[in-house]
N, CA, C and O atoms as a CHARMM CRD file, in Angstrom:
* protein
*
  332
    1    1 MET  N      0.56200  -1.12300  -0.14500 PROA 1      0.00000
    2    1 MET  CA    -0.07500  -0.15300  -0.00500 PROA 1      0.00000
    3    1 MET  C      0.93400   1.31200  -0.01000 PROA 1      0.00000
    4    1 MET  O      0.50800   2.35300  -0.50900 PROA 1      0.00000
    5    2 ARG  N      2.21400   1.21800   0.57300 PROA 2      0.00000
    6    2 ARG  CA     2.91500   2.35700   0.70600 PROA 2      0.00000
    7    2 ARG  C      3.38000   2.51300  -0.62000 PROA 2      0.00000
    8    2 ARG  O      3.33900   3.67300  -1.03200 PROA 2      0.00000
    9    3 ILE  N      3.84400   1.58900  -1.46000 PROA 3      0.00000
   10    3 ILE  CA     4.36800   1.75600  -2.89700 PROA 3      0.00000
   11    3 ILE  C      3.24700   2.15100  -3.75500 PROA 3      0.00000
   12    3 ILE  O      3.55600   2.90900  -4.67500 PROA 3      0.00000
   13    4 LEU  N      2.00000   1.80500  -3.66200 PROA 4      0.00000
   14    4 LEU  CA     0.77800   2.43800  -4.33400 PROA 4      0.00000
   15    4 LEU  C      0.76300   3.91400  -4.15800 PROA 4      0.00000
   16    4 LEU  O      0.80100   4.76200  -5.04900 PROA 4      0.00000
   17    5 ASP  N      0.69700   4.10400  -2.78300 PROA 5      0.00000
   18    5 ASP  CA     0.78300   5.64500  -2.24300 PROA 5      0.00000
   19    5 ASP  C      1.71200   6.53900  -2.76200 PROA 5      0.00000
   20    5 ASP  O      1.36100   7.68700  -3.03200 PROA 5      0.00000
   21    6 GLU  N      2.93500   6.13100  -2.94800 PROA 6      0.00000
   22    6 GLU  CA     4.05300   6.92400  -3.37300 PROA 6      0.00000
   23    6 GLU  C      3.96200   6.98300  -4.85400 PROA 6      0.00000
   24    6 GLU  O      4.18100   8.08900  -5.34700 PROA 6      0.00000
   25    7 GLN  N      3.64000   5.85900  -5.77500 PROA 7      0.00000
   26    7 GLN  CA     3.40300   5.92000  -7.20400 PROA 7      0.00000
   27    7 GLN  C      2.23700   6.88300  -7.31500 PROA 7      0.00000
   28    7 GLN  O      2.22800   7.73000  -8.20800 PROA 7      0.00000
   29    8 TYR  N      1.26700   6.77800  -6.44500 PROA 8      0.00000
   30    8 TYR  CA     0.04400   7.50600  -6.82200 PROA 8      0.00000
   31    8 TYR  C      0.41500   9.16900  -6.51700 PROA 8      0.00000
   32    8 TYR  O     -0.36000   9.97600  -7.03200 PROA 8      0.00000
   33    9 LEU  N      1.17500   9.53100  -5.98000 PROA 9      0.00000
   34    9 LEU  CA     1.65700  10.96700  -5.42100 PROA 9      0.00000
   35    9 LEU  C      2.50600  11.35200  -6.82300 PROA 9      0.00000
   36    9 LEU  O      2.49000  12.47600  -7.32500 PROA 9      0.00000
   37   10 LYS  N      3.15900  10.33900  -7.29300 PROA 10     0.00000
   38   10 LYS  CA     4.22300  10.77800  -8.67100 PROA 10     0.00000
   39   10 LYS  C      3.33500  10.76700 -10.15700 PROA 10     0.00000
   40   10 LYS  O      3.66900  11.39700 -11.16100 PROA 10     0.00000
   41   11 THR  N      2.24500   9.97500 -10.04300 PROA 11     0.00000
   42   11 THR  CA     1.35300   9.78700 -11.38700 PROA 11     0.00000
   43   11 THR  C      0.15100   9.44800 -10.88300 PROA 11     0.00000
   44   11 THR  O     -0.16700   8.27500 -10.68300 PROA 11     0.00000
   45   12 PRO  N     -0.75500  10.65000 -10.59300 PROA 12     0.00000
   46   12 PRO  CA    -2.06100  10.39300 -10.15800 PROA 12     0.00000
   47   12 PRO  C     -2.90900   9.87700 -11.10000 PROA 12     0.00000
   48   12 PRO  O     -3.93100   9.31500 -10.70800 PROA 12     0.00000
   49   13 PHE  N     -2.61100   9.98600 -12.58800 PROA 13     0.00000
   50   13 PHE  CA    -3.49000   9.35000 -13.55900 PROA 13     0.00000
   51   13 PHE  C     -3.22600   7.72700 -13.69300 PROA 13     0.00000
   52   13 PHE  O     -3.84400   7.09200 -14.54700 PROA 13     0.00000
   53   14 PHE  N     -2.45000   7.19700 -12.96900 PROA 14     0.00000
   54   14 PHE  CA    -2.36000   5.62300 -13.33700 PROA 14     0.00000
   55   14 PHE  C     -3.30700   5.02700 -12.78100 PROA 14     0.00000
   56   14 PHE  O     -3.69800   5.36500 -11.66400 PROA 14     0.00000
   57   15 GLY  N     -3.83600   4.04100 -13.46000 PROA 15     0.00000
   58   15 GLY  CA    -5.09800   3.32100 -12.85700 PROA 15     0.00000
   59   15 GLY  C     -4.71700   1.80100 -12.40900 PROA 15     0.00000
   60   15 GLY  O     -3.51700   1.55600 -12.28500 PROA 15     0.00000
   61   16 SER  N     -5.46000   0.98900 -12.21200 PROA 16     0.00000
   62   16 SER  CA    -5.12600  -0.41700 -11.53000 PROA 16     0.00000
   63   16 SER  C     -4.08100  -1.06900 -12.31400 PROA 16     0.00000
   64   16 SER  O     -3.08400  -1.54700 -11.77400 PROA 16     0.00000
   65   17 ARG  N     -4.31800  -1.10500 -13.78400 PROA 17     0.00000
   66   17 ARG  CA    -3.57000  -1.85700 -14.77600 PROA 17     0.00000
   67   17 ARG  C     -2.11100  -1.32100 -14.65900 PROA 17     0.00000
   68   17 ARG  O     -1.16100  -2.09800 -14.56400 PROA 17     0.00000
   69   18 LYS  N     -1.94900   0.17900 -14.66900 PROA 18     0.00000
   70   18 LYS  CA    -0.54400   0.33400 -14.62400 PROA 18     0.00000
   71   18 LYS  C      0.19700   0.43400 -13.26000 PROA 18     0.00000
   72   18 LYS  O      1.40100   0.61200 -13.07400 PROA 18     0.00000
   73   19 MET  N     -0.77600   0.28200 -12.37300 PROA 19     0.00000
   74   19 MET  CA    -0.18900   0.02400 -10.84900 PROA 19     0.00000
   75   19 MET  C      0.18100  -1.30300 -10.63200 PROA 19     0.00000
   76   19 MET  O      1.07200  -1.53800  -9.81600 PROA 19     0.00000
   77   20 VAL  N     -0.45200  -2.34200 -11.32800 PROA 20     0.00000
   78   20 VAL  CA    -0.21100  -3.41000 -11.28300 PROA 20     0.00000
   79   20 VAL  C      1.49500  -3.71800 -12.14800 PROA 20     0.00000
   80   20 VAL  O      2.20800  -4.62400 -11.71800 PROA 20     0.00000
   81   21 GLU  N      1.86400  -3.02200 -13.11100 PROA 21     0.00000
   82   21 GLU  CA     2.97900  -3.11200 -13.65400 PROA 21     0.00000
   83   21 GLU  C      4.11500  -2.44700 -12.83700 PROA 21     0.00000
   84   21 GLU  O      5.26800  -2.87800 -12.82900 PROA 21     0.00000
   85   22 VAL  N      3.70500  -1.39800 -12.17600 PROA 22     0.00000
   86   22 VAL  CA     4.53400  -0.73300 -11.04400 PROA 22     0.00000
   87   22 VAL  C      4.97200  -1.68600 -10.01200 PROA 22     0.00000
   88   22 VAL  O      6.16200  -1.76600  -9.70800 PROA 22     0.00000
   89   23 LEU  N      4.05400  -2.42200  -9.45100 PROA 23     0.00000
   90   23 LEU  CA     4.26200  -3.39200  -8.44700 PROA 23     0.00000
   91   23 LEU  C      4.83100  -4.71200  -8.70300 PROA 23     0.00000
   92   23 LEU  O      5.29400  -5.45200  -7.83500 PROA 23     0.00000
   93   24 LEU  N      4.76700  -4.94800  -9.91800 PROA 24     0.00000
   94   24 LEU  CA     5.37600  -6.00500 -10.74300 PROA 24     0.00000
   95   24 LEU  C      7.07400  -5.81300 -10.67300 PROA 24     0.00000
   96   24 LEU  O      7.92100  -6.60200 -10.25300 PROA 24     0.00000
   97   25 ASP  N      7.20400  -4.67000 -11.16000 PROA 25     0.00000
   98   25 ASP  CA     8.49800  -3.95000 -11.34100 PROA 25     0.00000
   99   25 ASP  C      9.29100  -4.00300  -9.77900 PROA 25     0.00000
  100   25 ASP  O     10.49200  -4.14400  -9.55000 PROA 25     0.00000
  101   26 HSD  N      8.37300  -3.86800  -9.00700 PROA 26     0.00000
  102   26 HSD  CA     9.10300  -3.67200  -7.42600 PROA 26     0.00000
  103   26 HSD  C      8.98700  -4.96200  -6.97700 PROA 26     0.00000
  104   26 HSD  O      9.14200  -5.08600  -5.76300 PROA 26     0.00000
  105   27 GLY  N      8.72800  -6.09100  -7.68600 PROA 27     0.00000
  106   27 GLY  CA     8.79200  -7.58700  -7.25000 PROA 27     0.00000
  107   27 GLY  C      7.65100  -8.10400  -6.54400 PROA 27     0.00000
  108   27 GLY  O      7.68300  -9.25300  -6.10400 PROA 27     0.00000
  109   28 PHE  N      6.72700  -7.42400  -6.40500 PROA 28     0.00000
  110   28 PHE  CA     5.48400  -8.12800  -5.89200 PROA 28     0.00000
  111   28 PHE  C      4.40400  -8.80800  -7.03600 PROA 28     0.00000
  112   28 PHE  O      4.14200  -8.30000  -8.12700 PROA 28     0.00000
  113   29 THR  N      3.91800  -9.92800  -6.56900 PROA 29     0.00000
  114   29 THR  CA     3.01300 -10.61300  -7.40400 PROA 29     0.00000
  115   29 THR  C      1.65700 -10.34900  -7.09100 PROA 29     0.00000
  116   29 THR  O      1.09100 -11.01300  -6.22400 PROA 29     0.00000
  117   30 VAL  N      1.03900  -9.38100  -7.75600 PROA 30     0.00000
  118   30 VAL  CA    -0.44400  -9.17300  -7.53400 PROA 30     0.00000
  119   30 VAL  C     -1.13300  -9.13800  -9.02000 PROA 30     0.00000
  120   30 VAL  O     -0.50300  -9.03000 -10.07300 PROA 30     0.00000
  121   31 ASN  N     -2.52100  -9.24800  -8.89300 PROA 31     0.00000
  122   31 ASN  CA    -3.48500  -9.04700  -9.78600 PROA 31     0.00000
  123   31 ASN  C     -4.14700  -7.71200  -9.76100 PROA 31     0.00000
  124   31 ASN  O     -3.97300  -6.86800  -8.88200 PROA 31     0.00000
  125   32 ARG  N     -4.97700  -7.58500 -10.87900 PROA 32     0.00000
  126   32 ARG  CA    -5.46500  -6.18400 -10.86100 PROA 32     0.00000
  127   32 ARG  C     -6.70800  -6.21400  -9.90400 PROA 32     0.00000
  128   32 ARG  O     -7.02400  -5.14200  -9.38900 PROA 32     0.00000
  129   33 LYS  N     -7.44600  -7.33500  -9.61300 PROA 33     0.00000
  130   33 LYS  CA    -8.38300  -7.00700  -8.73700 PROA 33     0.00000
  131   33 LYS  C     -8.02900  -6.87200  -7.20000 PROA 33     0.00000
  132   33 LYS  O     -8.86000  -6.62200  -6.32700 PROA 33     0.00000
  133   34 ARG  N     -6.87000  -7.04500  -7.02500 PROA 34     0.00000
  134   34 ARG  CA    -6.40100  -6.80200  -5.62100 PROA 34     0.00000
  135   34 ARG  C     -5.88700  -5.34800  -5.73700 PROA 34     0.00000
  136   34 ARG  O     -5.97600  -4.60200  -4.76200 PROA 34     0.00000
  137   35 VAL  N     -5.43600  -4.99500  -6.72000 PROA 35     0.00000
  138   35 VAL  CA    -4.92800  -3.48300  -6.70900 PROA 35     0.00000
  139   35 VAL  C     -6.07900  -2.65900  -6.86800 PROA 35     0.00000
  140   35 VAL  O     -6.00100  -1.63200  -6.19500 PROA 35     0.00000
  141   36 GLN  N     -7.05800  -2.76600  -7.49900 PROA 36     0.00000
  142   36 GLN  CA    -8.12800  -2.15300  -7.43900 PROA 36     0.00000
  143   36 GLN  C     -8.93500  -2.37100  -6.00300 PROA 36     0.00000
  144   36 GLN  O     -9.53100  -1.38000  -5.58100 PROA 36     0.00000
  145   37 ARG  N     -8.98500  -3.30600  -5.40300 PROA 37     0.00000
  146   37 ARG  CA    -9.56400  -3.11900  -3.90100 PROA 37     0.00000
  147   37 ARG  C     -8.56400  -2.28400  -3.00100 PROA 37     0.00000
  148   37 ARG  O     -8.96000  -1.50600  -2.13300 PROA 37     0.00000
  149   38 LEU  N     -7.25600  -2.51300  -3.28100 PROA 38     0.00000
  150   38 LEU  CA    -6.52500  -1.60200  -2.14300 PROA 38     0.00000
  151   38 LEU  C     -6.63300  -0.20900  -2.71000 PROA 38     0.00000
  152   38 LEU  O     -6.78200   0.66900  -1.86100 PROA 38     0.00000
  153   39 MET  N     -6.59400   0.14400  -3.86500 PROA 39     0.00000
  154   39 MET  CA    -6.83100   1.59000  -4.28200 PROA 39     0.00000
  155   39 MET  C     -8.39000   2.17700  -3.69000 PROA 39     0.00000
  156   39 MET  O     -8.57700   3.29600  -3.21200 PROA 39     0.00000
  157   40 ARG  N     -9.29800   1.22600  -3.84800 PROA 40     0.00000
  158   40 ARG  CA   -10.61800   1.68000  -3.49900 PROA 40     0.00000
  159   40 ARG  C    -10.55100   1.91100  -1.84200 PROA 40     0.00000
  160   40 ARG  O    -11.09400   2.89700  -1.34300 PROA 40     0.00000
  161   41 LEU  N     -9.90000   1.00300  -1.09400 PROA 41     0.00000
  162   41 LEU  CA    -9.59800   0.87600   0.13000 PROA 41     0.00000
  163   41 LEU  C     -8.96700   2.31500   0.65400 PROA 41     0.00000
  164   41 LEU  O     -9.38300   2.89100   1.65900 PROA 41     0.00000
  165   42 MET  N     -7.95200   2.77800  -0.14600 PROA 42     0.00000
  166   42 MET  CA    -7.03700   3.98100   0.20700 PROA 42     0.00000
  167   42 MET  C     -7.91300   5.12600  -0.43700 PROA 42     0.00000
  168   42 MET  O     -7.62500   6.29700  -0.19200 PROA 42     0.00000
  169   43 GLY  N     -8.76900   4.87100  -1.09700 PROA 43     0.00000
  170   43 GLY  CA    -9.44900   6.22200  -1.72300 PROA 43     0.00000
  171   43 GLY  C     -8.82500   6.79200  -3.07800 PROA 43     0.00000
  172   43 GLY  O     -9.21800   7.87700  -3.50700 PROA 43     0.00000
  173   44 LEU  N     -7.83000   6.04000  -3.76200 PROA 44     0.00000
  174   44 LEU  CA    -7.35900   6.30200  -4.86100 PROA 44     0.00000
  175   44 LEU  C     -8.05600   6.23700  -5.93600 PROA 44     0.00000
  176   44 LEU  O     -8.67500   5.18500  -6.09600 PROA 44     0.00000
  177   45 GLU  N     -8.17100   7.20500  -6.89800 PROA 45     0.00000
  178   45 GLU  CA    -8.77100   7.04700  -8.18800 PROA 45     0.00000
  179   45 GLU  C     -8.12500   7.77400  -9.31200 PROA 45     0.00000
  180   45 GLU  O     -7.90500   8.97700  -9.17500 PROA 45     0.00000
  181   46 ALA  N     -7.79400   7.15000 -10.42900 PROA 46     0.00000
  182   46 ALA  CA    -7.23600   7.65300 -11.48200 PROA 46     0.00000
  183   46 ALA  C     -7.87400   9.06400 -11.84800 PROA 46     0.00000
  184   46 ALA  O     -9.05600   9.38800 -11.72700 PROA 46     0.00000
  185   47 ILE  N     -6.79200   9.84300 -12.33200 PROA 47     0.00000
  186   47 ILE  CA    -7.42200  11.15000 -12.72600 PROA 47     0.00000
  187   47 ILE  C     -7.37400  11.29900 -14.24300 PROA 47     0.00000
  188   47 ILE  O     -6.34200  11.12300 -14.89100 PROA 47     0.00000
  189   48 TYR  N     -8.49900  11.61800 -14.74900 PROA 48     0.00000
  190   48 TYR  CA    -8.37200  11.66300 -16.36200 PROA 48     0.00000
  191   48 TYR  C     -9.65600  12.51200 -16.65000 PROA 48     0.00000
  192   48 TYR  O    -10.49700  12.79100 -15.79600 PROA 48     0.00000
  193   49 GLN  N     -9.69000  12.83700 -17.78700 PROA 49     0.00000
  194   49 GLN  CA   -10.66800  13.70200 -18.33800 PROA 49     0.00000
  195   49 GLN  C    -11.73300  12.69300 -18.57400 PROA 49     0.00000
  196   49 GLN  O    -11.42800  11.68500 -19.21200 PROA 49     0.00000
  197   50 LYS  N    -13.18300  12.87500 -18.05100 PROA 50     0.00000
  198   50 LYS  CA   -14.33800  12.20700 -17.99300 PROA 50     0.00000
  199   50 LYS  C    -15.19500  12.85000 -19.24000 PROA 50     0.00000
  200   50 LYS  O    -15.10300  14.06500 -19.41400 PROA 50     0.00000
  201   51 PRO  N    -16.03400  12.06100 -20.12000 PROA 51     0.00000
  202   51 PRO  CA   -16.73700  12.19300 -21.10000 PROA 51     0.00000
  203   51 PRO  C    -17.65500  13.17700 -20.50600 PROA 51     0.00000
  204   51 PRO  O    -18.02200  13.07400 -19.33500 PROA 51     0.00000
  205   52 ARG  N    -18.12400  14.35100 -21.46500 PROA 52     0.00000
  206   52 ARG  CA   -19.09900  15.07900 -21.19700 PROA 52     0.00000
  207   52 ARG  C    -19.94000  15.34200 -22.16200 PROA 52     0.00000
  208   52 ARG  O    -20.06000  16.45300 -22.67800 PROA 52     0.00000
  209   53 THR  N    -20.78100  14.01700 -22.56700 PROA 53     0.00000
  210   53 THR  CA   -21.64000  13.91500 -23.48800 PROA 53     0.00000
  211   53 THR  C    -22.97700  14.81200 -23.54100 PROA 53     0.00000
  212   53 THR  O    -23.53000  15.13700 -24.59100 PROA 53     0.00000
  213   54 THR  N    -23.38500  15.14000 -22.32600 PROA 54     0.00000
  214   54 THR  CA   -24.57400  15.82000 -22.31200 PROA 54     0.00000
  215   54 THR  C    -24.50900  17.19800 -22.09200 PROA 54     0.00000
  216   54 THR  O    -25.52200  17.81300 -21.76300 PROA 54     0.00000
  217   55 VAL  N    -23.24800  17.84400 -22.26200 PROA 55     0.00000
  218   55 VAL  CA   -23.20200  19.43200 -22.45700 PROA 55     0.00000
  219   55 VAL  C    -23.10600  19.86400 -23.63000 PROA 55     0.00000
  220   55 VAL  O    -22.15600  19.54400 -24.34400 PROA 55     0.00000
  221   56 ALA  N    -24.10300  20.68900 -24.04500 PROA 56     0.00000
  222   56 ALA  CA   -24.13400  21.22400 -25.29900 PROA 56     0.00000
  223   56 ALA  C    -23.13700  22.37100 -25.42000 PROA 56     0.00000
  224   56 ALA  O    -22.52400  22.95300 -24.52600 PROA 56     0.00000
  225   57 ALA  N    -23.12200  22.55600 -26.74400 PROA 57     0.00000
  226   57 ALA  CA   -21.89800  23.51000 -27.38900 PROA 57     0.00000
  227   57 ALA  C    -22.73700  24.74200 -27.21800 PROA 57     0.00000
  228   57 ALA  O    -23.96100  24.72200 -27.34100 PROA 57     0.00000
  229   58 PRO  N    -21.96500  25.92900 -26.90000 PROA 58     0.00000
  230   58 PRO  CA   -22.62900  27.39700 -26.66100 PROA 58     0.00000
  231   58 PRO  C    -23.50700  27.92200 -27.46800 PROA 58     0.00000
  232   58 PRO  O    -24.48500  28.55600 -27.07200 PROA 58     0.00000
  233   59 GLY  N    -23.17600  27.65800 -28.89800 PROA 59     0.00000
  234   59 GLY  CA   -23.95600  28.09300 -30.11000 PROA 59     0.00000
  235   59 GLY  C    -24.97500  27.19300 -30.68500 PROA 59     0.00000
  236   59 GLY  O    -25.62500  27.44100 -31.70100 PROA 59     0.00000
  237   60 HSD  N    -25.06100  26.21800 -30.02200 PROA 60     0.00000
  238   60 HSD  CA   -26.24000  25.34000 -30.66400 PROA 60     0.00000
  239   60 HSD  C    -27.85600  25.70400 -30.03500 PROA 60     0.00000
  240   60 HSD  O    -28.12200  25.80500 -28.83700 PROA 60     0.00000
  241   61 LYS  N    -28.55300  25.82100 -30.85300 PROA 61     0.00000
  242   61 LYS  CA   -30.14300  25.97400 -30.38100 PROA 61     0.00000
  243   61 LYS  C    -30.49100  24.81400 -29.52700 PROA 61     0.00000
  244   61 LYS  O    -30.09400  23.73100 -29.95700 PROA 61     0.00000
  245   62 LYS  N    -31.08400  24.80700 -28.51600 PROA 62     0.00000
  246   62 LYS  CA   -31.83500  23.79900 -27.88600 PROA 62     0.00000
  247   62 LYS  C    -33.37000  23.80500 -28.11700 PROA 62     0.00000
  248   62 LYS  O    -34.16200  24.70700 -27.84400 PROA 62     0.00000
  249   63 TYR  N    -33.60100  22.64700 -28.65800 PROA 63     0.00000
  250   63 TYR  CA   -34.95500  22.42000 -29.12600 PROA 63     0.00000
  251   63 TYR  C    -36.07100  21.89400 -27.90000 PROA 63     0.00000
  252   63 TYR  O    -35.59600  21.07500 -27.11300 PROA 63     0.00000
  253   64 PRO  N    -36.95900  22.14500 -27.76300 PROA 64     0.00000
  254   64 PRO  CA   -37.97100  21.47800 -26.51200 PROA 64     0.00000
  255   64 PRO  C    -38.26700  20.37100 -26.97100 PROA 64     0.00000
  256   64 PRO  O    -38.33500  20.10400 -28.17100 PROA 64     0.00000
  257   65 TYR  N    -38.53800  19.38000 -25.75800 PROA 65     0.00000
  258   65 TYR  CA   -39.10300  18.01000 -26.09400 PROA 65     0.00000
  259   65 TYR  C    -40.59600  18.03100 -26.34200 PROA 65     0.00000
  260   65 TYR  O    -41.20200  18.04200 -25.27000 PROA 65     0.00000
  261   66 LEU  N    -41.32500  18.03800 -27.31400 PROA 66     0.00000
  262   66 LEU  CA   -42.42200  18.33500 -27.48000 PROA 66     0.00000
  263   66 LEU  C    -43.60200  17.26200 -26.91800 PROA 66     0.00000
  264   66 LEU  O    -44.79400  17.55800 -26.83900 PROA 66     0.00000
  265   67 LEU  N    -43.11600  16.15900 -26.60100 PROA 67     0.00000
  266   67 LEU  CA   -43.76800  14.91200 -26.01100 PROA 67     0.00000
  267   67 LEU  C    -43.79000  15.01900 -24.39100 PROA 67     0.00000
  268   67 LEU  O    -44.32500  14.16900 -23.68000 PROA 67     0.00000
  269   68 GLY  N    -43.23700  16.00400 -23.97900 PROA 68     0.00000
  270   68 GLY  CA   -43.08600  15.85600 -22.35900 PROA 68     0.00000
  271   68 GLY  C    -44.51200  15.77600 -21.61900 PROA 68     0.00000
  272   68 GLY  O    -44.43500  14.91500 -20.74300 PROA 68     0.00000
  273   69 GLY  N    -45.32400  16.15500 -21.64600 PROA 69     0.00000
  274   69 GLY  CA   -46.70500  16.08700 -21.13100 PROA 69     0.00000
  275   69 GLY  C    -47.69000  15.01100 -21.77800 PROA 69     0.00000
  276   69 GLY  O    -48.74900  14.74200 -21.21200 PROA 69     0.00000
  277   70 VAL  N    -47.35800  14.46600 -22.84700 PROA 70     0.00000
  278   70 VAL  CA   -48.32900  13.51100 -23.64800 PROA 70     0.00000
  279   70 VAL  C    -48.23500  12.36800 -22.95500 PROA 70     0.00000
  280   70 VAL  O    -47.16200  11.96300 -22.50600 PROA 70     0.00000
  281   71 ARG  N    -49.52900  11.66100 -22.79200 PROA 71     0.00000
  282   71 ARG  CA   -49.44700  10.27800 -22.00000 PROA 71     0.00000
  283   71 ARG  C    -50.02700   9.43100 -23.26000 PROA 71     0.00000
  284   71 ARG  O    -50.89700   9.84700 -24.02600 PROA 71     0.00000
  285   72 PRO  N    -49.46800   8.33300 -23.32400 PROA 72     0.00000
  286   72 PRO  CA   -49.82500   7.34600 -24.39900 PROA 72     0.00000
  287   72 PRO  C    -51.24400   6.89900 -24.16000 PROA 72     0.00000
  288   72 PRO  O    -51.70100   6.76600 -23.02500 PROA 72     0.00000
  289   73 VAL  N    -52.01200   6.64300 -25.40100 PROA 73     0.00000
  290   73 VAL  CA   -53.14000   6.09800 -25.23000 PROA 73     0.00000
  291   73 VAL  C    -53.64400   4.70000 -26.06000 PROA 73     0.00000
  292   73 VAL  O    -53.91800   4.63700 -27.25900 PROA 73     0.00000
  293   74 GLY  N    -53.67600   3.80200 -25.24400 PROA 74     0.00000
  294   74 GLY  CA   -53.64400   2.37400 -25.44800 PROA 74     0.00000
  295   74 GLY  C    -52.39200   1.91600 -25.86100 PROA 74     0.00000
  296   74 GLY  O    -51.41100   2.62300 -25.63300 PROA 74     0.00000
  297   75 TRP  N    -52.25100   0.70000 -26.51000 PROA 75     0.00000
  298   75 TRP  CA   -51.13200  -0.15100 -26.79500 PROA 75     0.00000
  299   75 TRP  C    -50.94000   0.09900 -28.47500 PROA 75     0.00000
  300   75 TRP  O    -51.87700   0.47900 -29.17700 PROA 75     0.00000
  301   76 PRO  N    -49.63800  -0.16400 -28.97500 PROA 76     0.00000
  302   76 PRO  CA   -49.60900  -0.23300 -30.41300 PROA 76     0.00000
  303   76 PRO  C    -50.38900  -1.20400 -31.25500 PROA 76     0.00000
  304   76 PRO  O    -50.76700  -1.02600 -32.41300 PROA 76     0.00000
  305   77 ALA  N    -50.57800  -2.29300 -30.46700 PROA 77     0.00000
  306   77 ALA  CA   -51.48300  -3.37000 -30.82500 PROA 77     0.00000
  307   77 ALA  C    -52.71900  -3.04000 -31.29200 PROA 77     0.00000
  308   77 ALA  O    -53.09800  -3.46600 -32.38200 PROA 77     0.00000
  309   78 ASP  N    -53.51600  -2.21400 -30.49000 PROA 78     0.00000
  310   78 ASP  CA   -54.73600  -1.65700 -30.57100 PROA 78     0.00000
  311   78 ASP  C    -55.07000  -1.05800 -32.02700 PROA 78     0.00000
  312   78 ASP  O    -56.21300  -1.07700 -32.48400 PROA 78     0.00000
  313   79 ILE  N    -53.92700  -0.50900 -32.73600 PROA 79     0.00000
  314   79 ILE  CA   -54.17500   0.03600 -33.94000 PROA 79     0.00000
  315   79 ILE  C    -54.56900  -0.91600 -34.97300 PROA 79     0.00000
  316   79 ILE  O    -55.33500  -0.54200 -35.86100 PROA 79     0.00000
  317   80 HSD  N    -54.07100  -2.24100 -34.94300 PROA 80     0.00000
  318   80 HSD  CA   -54.07400  -3.20000 -35.81200 PROA 80     0.00000
  319   80 HSD  C    -55.21400  -4.25000 -35.32000 PROA 80     0.00000
  320   80 HSD  O    -55.64400  -5.13900 -36.05500 PROA 80     0.00000
  321   81 SER  N    -55.53000  -4.09300 -34.34600 PROA 81     0.00000
  322   81 SER  CA   -56.63400  -5.17800 -34.13400 PROA 81     0.00000
  323   81 SER  C    -58.16100  -4.72800 -34.65600 PROA 81     0.00000
  324   81 SER  O    -58.54800  -3.56000 -34.69300 PROA 81     0.00000
  325   82 THR  N    -59.05100  -6.05100 -35.10200 PROA 82     0.00000
  326   82 THR  CA   -60.12800  -5.98800 -35.59500 PROA 82     0.00000
  327   82 THR  C    -60.99700  -6.02200 -34.53600 PROA 82     0.00000
  328   82 THR  O    -60.90700  -7.06400 -33.88700 PROA 82     0.00000
  329   83 THR  N    -61.92600  -5.12100 -34.08800 PROA 83     0.00000
  330   83 THR  CA   -63.15400  -5.30800 -33.10400 PROA 83     0.00000
  331   83 THR  C    -64.41100  -5.13600 -33.82500 PROA 83     0.00000
  332   83 THR  O    -65.48400  -5.24400 -33.23100 PROA 83     0.00000
């Protein structure tokens, strides 16, 4: 855990896969699940840019959702049923 902490201070963008490589270089035999568990226990999380898929561009027009208050009437099967 000490080596994980020291390495995290040097390279906070390393995830569990890279940390496994670092520990293997130090002579420890560990797998990724153990490193994930230790990092979670220590509160370490890789720092990287997260996807921002729902942020609109400043110049784009925002269109309203027209079906916001509409409730469906019946099932689609009702259209083709013969009564």
